[in-house]
N, C-alpha and C positions, 0 to 999 in steps of 0.2 A: 532674368530670375535665377537666384543662386540655387545650385543643386544641393540637396540635403547632405550633411556630413556623413561619411560612412561610419557604421557602428563599430566594425572591427578595425579600428585605426590604432595608431601607436599608443594613444592614451588608454584605450581599452586593455591592451596587453600589459601595459605598465601597471594599471590598476589591478588586474588579475594576478600579476606576479607579486604585487604588494600584499594582496589578500593571502596568497599562498605563503609568503614569508611570515606574515603575522600569525597564521595558523601554526607554523613551525615553532615560532616563539611561544605561542600559547601552550603547545604540547610540551615545550621545554619547561615552562613555569609550572604546569600541572604535575609533570613527572618529578620535578625537583622538590615540590612541596611534599608529595607523597613519600619520596625516597628519604628525605631528611627527617620527616616526622615518624616514619615507620622503621627506620634503621635502628638496630640495637646498639646502644651506646657501649655496651660491654664488648660486642664484636668489633666496633670501630676502635675502641681502646686497644684491643688485642692487635688489630692490624696496624694501628699507629705505633705500637711498641716494636713492631717488626720493621718500621721504617717507611710505612705508607704515608706520604705527605698529604694525599687527598683525604684519607681517613682522619688525619690530625686536624686538617682544616674543617672537615665536617663536624668534628667534636667541638671545635671552637665556636662555630656559628650556631650550633644547636644549644649552646649554653643559655642563650636568651631566645626561647621559642617565640615569644611575643613579637620581638623585633624581626625575627626571621620570617614568620608568617605574614606580618604586615608588609614587608618588602616584596615577598613573592606574590602576594595577592594584589598589591599595587601594580606590579608589572603585568600580571596576568589580566587584570581588568582593563588596563590601558590598551593592550594589544587586542583583546576581544572586542572592546567597544569600537576601536578604530577599524578593525576588520569588518564588523557589522555595518558601520557607517559607509565604508567604501563599497561593500557589496550592495547596499541599498541604492547608492548612487549609480553603480554599474548596471544593476537590473532595471532601475527606473528608466535609465537612458535606453536600454535595449527593448523593454517591454511596456513602457509607459507606466500608468498608475498601478497596474497589476504587478509590477516588479517588486513593490514593497513586500507583499505577501510571499512572493516567490523567493525573495532574498531571505526573508525570515525563515522559511522552510529549509532552504538549502544550507544556510549558515548554521542552523540548529543541528542538522545532521552532520555537517562537517566538523563542527566544534565538539559535538558529543562523541563521535567515533574517533577522530584523529587527534583532537586536542585534549580529550578527557579520558575516555575509557582505555584507549590503546596505550598512551604513555603511563597512566597510573597502574595498569595491569603489569607492565614491564617493571615499573618501579617497585611494586609490592613483591614481585617475584625475585628481583635482584636489588633489594633495598640498600645493603651496605656498599655494593659495587657502584650503583648509580649515585649514591650520596657522595662517595669519594670522587666520582667524575665531575659532578656539577658543583661541588663545593667551591673551587677557585672562582668560578664565574659568579655564583650567588654572593660570595664574599664581597666582590667588587660592587655588585648591585646594591647590597646592603649599605655600603658606604655612600653610594650615589644618592640613594633614596632616603638616607638618614634624616635630613631635615623634615621632609614631608611625613615620613613614618613617625617621627617623634611628635609632630603636631597631632596626627591622627590618634596616636597612642594616648596622649594627654586628654584628648576629647573623649575617647572611649572610656578611659578610667573615670573621668568626671561623670559621664552618663551612668556608668555602672554603680558608682558610689551613691548616686541618688536612690538606687534601689537596694542599698546596703550590701552590695557585692564588692569584696576586696580582692584584687588580683595580686598574686605573688609569683614572680617569675622563678623564684628559688624553690618553690614547693616541690618541683620534680626531684630535687635532691632528697627531700624527706620521704618521697614515695618509692625510693629504690628498693627498700626492704620489702614493701608490699608487692612490688612488681616481681621480685625474685620469688617470694612465697607463692604468688599466684601462678608463676610459670612452673614451679615445682608441682603444685597441686594439679595443674592442668596436664602436665606431663604424666602424672600418675593416673589420672582419669582416662588418658588416651593410651595407657599401657607402655609408655616410653620410660617411665621411672618406676622402679620396684617400690613396694610399700616400705621395706626396710630402709632403702635409700631416702625415700621421702621423709620418713620419721627422723632419720639422723640429720638431714639438712634443715628441716623445720625446727628440730630441737635446738640446733646451734643458733638459728636466727632468733629463737624465743628467749635466749638467756638474758637479754637486756630488758625483757618485759616481765620477768618472773623474779620473785624474791625468795630468800632462804627460808622464810616462814612456810612456803608452799611445799618444800621437799624435805625439811629437817626431820630428824628422828625426835619424836615427842619425848618430853622429859620423863613420862611414865614408862618408857621403854628403854631408858638409858641404864646401862650397867655401871655402877660406881663402886669405889672402894673406900671403906671407912679408914681414915688415917690412924685411928686409935686401935685398930685390930692388931693382934699379935702378928709378928712377921711371918710365922708359919701359915696362918690363915690368909694373909695377903698373898703369899706365894701360891697357895692352893687355889684361891679365887682367880688369880691371874692366869694360871695354867688351865683352869677349867673354862675360861672365856674364849670365845671364838674371835675376839677382837685383840688387836695389838696394842691399842692405846685406850686407857681407861681413866676417867676423871676421878680425882681423889677429893673427898669432902671431910669436913670435921664438924661434929655436933649436929649439923643440919644437912640433909642431902642436897639442898640448894646452895650451901656454902662451899662452893668449889674452890679449893686452895691450890690445885695443881692438876697436871695430867701426866700420868706415868706411862712410859713405854716398856713393854714386856722385856725387851733386850736390855734396857738400862737397869731394870730391877734385877734380872738374872745376873748381869755382870757384877752389880754391886754386892749381891748376896754371895756370889761365888768368890769374889775377892775377899770378902769378910771371912768366909769359911776357910779359905786357903791361908789367910794370915793367921788364923787361930789354930792352924794345924788340924783342921777337921774336927774341932771341938764341937760337941753336940750343942753347947750353949753359945756357939759363935754368933748366932743371930739375935741373941738377947739384947734388947735395947736398940735394935735397928729401927730407924725412923724412915718410913717410906717417903716422907716429904723431902728427904735429902736428895733423892734421885728424881723427884717429880719436876717436870717442866712448868714454867709459868703458864697459867691458863690464858687462852686467847679468846676474848669475847667479841662478838659482832652483833649489831642490831638486827632484829628480825626483818626490817624493811630493806636490807641491803640486796641489790639485784644479784642474780647468779653470775652475770658477766663480771661485775665488779669484784665479787667474792672470789671468783676463780683467779682474777688478776692478783688479788691480795695473797691468795695461797701461793701462787708462783713467786711473787716478790719476796714473801717471808720464808720461803722454803719449808712450809709446813702444810699438812693435809687435814688438820683437825681444828675445829672452832666450836665454841659454845655460844648458843644463840640466846640473847636476852631481849626483853621487851623494853618499852620506854621507861619503865620504873626500875629497870635493872634486875628484874626477876628472871630466873632461868626458865627458858621455854623449851629448849631442846639442844641438839647438836647437829652439825653438818660437816661432811668431809668432802675432799676433792673428788672422791669416788662417786658420791651422791650427785655431784654436778655433771660428771662425765656420763653417768647413767642416764641423764636427761637427754643426752645426745645419742649414745650408742646402744642404749637399752640396759637391761639388768646384767651386772657383772658378777660372776661367781667364780670361786676358786676352790681348791681342795680343803680349805679350812672353813668354808661356809657351811653352816648347818643346813642340811637339806630339809626344806619345809614343804608342807602340802601346797600344791598349786593354788594360788589365791583365786583362780577362776577356772571353772569347769562347766561344761554344758550337760544339762540333764536330758533324760529321754523325752521329756515333753517340750523341749525347745527352749527352756529357761536357761539363764546363766546364773550359776551359784557362785557368789564371790565373797571374799573377805571384806567386812565393812570398813576396814582400815585402808583398803586399796584406794589410791589417789584417783581422782576423776581423770586426770591427764593420762595416767597409765591405762585406765579403763578405756578411754576414748582411742588411744593408740592401738590397743589390742583388738578392739571391736570395730573401729572406724565409725563409731557413733559420735554424737555431739552433745553430750551432757554438759550444761554450763558449769564453769568453775569459778564464777565471779564471787559467789557468796560462801563457798566451802571448798576445802582441799580434798576431802575424802568423799566417797559415795555415801557413807553413813552420815557424814556431816550434812550433805545435801538433803538427805531424807529428813533429818531433824530440822533443818532450816525450813523446808517446804511444809512440813507437818506442824511446825511451831510447837512441838512437844517431843518428849522422848517416847517413841512408840513401844508397845509391848510386843512380845513374840506372837506372830500370827497376823498382825495387822497388815493391811494392804493399802497402798496409795497409788494414785495415778497422776503423773505430772510430766511435762516436757515430752509427751508422746511415749512414755514408758510406764510399765506396771512394776511396782516395787513391793515385795513381800518380805517382811522381817522374819527370818527363820532362826535367828540366834541373838540372844542378848545376855550380857553379864553386867550386873549392877546397872550403871547408867550408860553402858557402851553397847552399841549395836555391833555384833560380831559377824553375823552372816546375813546375806541378802540374796533374794531370788529375783531376777530381773528379766523382762522380755519386752519387746516393742509392742505397743498397743495395736 
């Protein structure tokens, strides 16, 4: 009668060693997946620019996350299933039928601790470093598994398309801006980014989404010069203005025929007086249009990003805004765009005005109705919507569906609005507080 084969023979130890090796491979795949998906592409790019070849390879393989994840998951599932099968056979041989349950329990603990939690914790803690280290090996595995992953990819896309889900591997490129904005806002909420820095950074990111219509100076507030005025009055008006550039019109204030620069006007008048030997009538017959620059018109739908590029390309800082019918709507300057990034810019020539926002003793905010919603939100960290109106007064009129009278009170978007000042059809002052 043959003696039973020993349990702890060479086959046992070979199988145990194989299971151990498969667990190491599983840990590698799990950690690689976490590192490559959690690593910041910005930090990888910075390291790649400094000559880190691993970071450069990591950037290359993360261009297509769908293919990367498919290859890593394929490898991870292969080694996990194989390790579980070998463990089941080993424990069944050693403990009989009860070995199946024991193998399940032991392998679950081993995979959870050593092949999942431990490598993923390390990968999250050192994402960029781990990604650079595993990138060369993962790159080879992607090439090896390419046929299988391609077939699985096509099958998955076909199944998702049945439910109306469209996959786009390039969508992460379009999400970079949102990722940056989210990181800045998160940094501010955690105290790592100051409010002023957050406003500047988000202001720069928002230039491509905002139009000149939102920040332009409305035509009702534009200072213009009548081209038919006597030269003395033109000079007096130019000197009295706080602005260097003034639009020039003829007959109709919306019929802009040029833009005059104060220095050009003064130089021309000075030259004319000097040539006439300081004759008192030297300015007689002077035409302001002779020194006026050609007006530069832009559509009101132009984005701030595009308009800033146009200002820089044309070497000008001043543009008149028109609507789709060519009617004058307002004006915009390069300074207006820069103020959307750095905040209000004032100099020694600016007329000091009353603060457009101040807090009352009862906790309300008293503001100028012409204050833009964006400036109000930046100053208060509140979130009034600016989709339907540019100014706070415009928002009140839009929500009320009427022009309110002084003293009327409204509640919407979680705030209480009281009209405290009105001139003609314009709301000039508002009192606001959260509900």
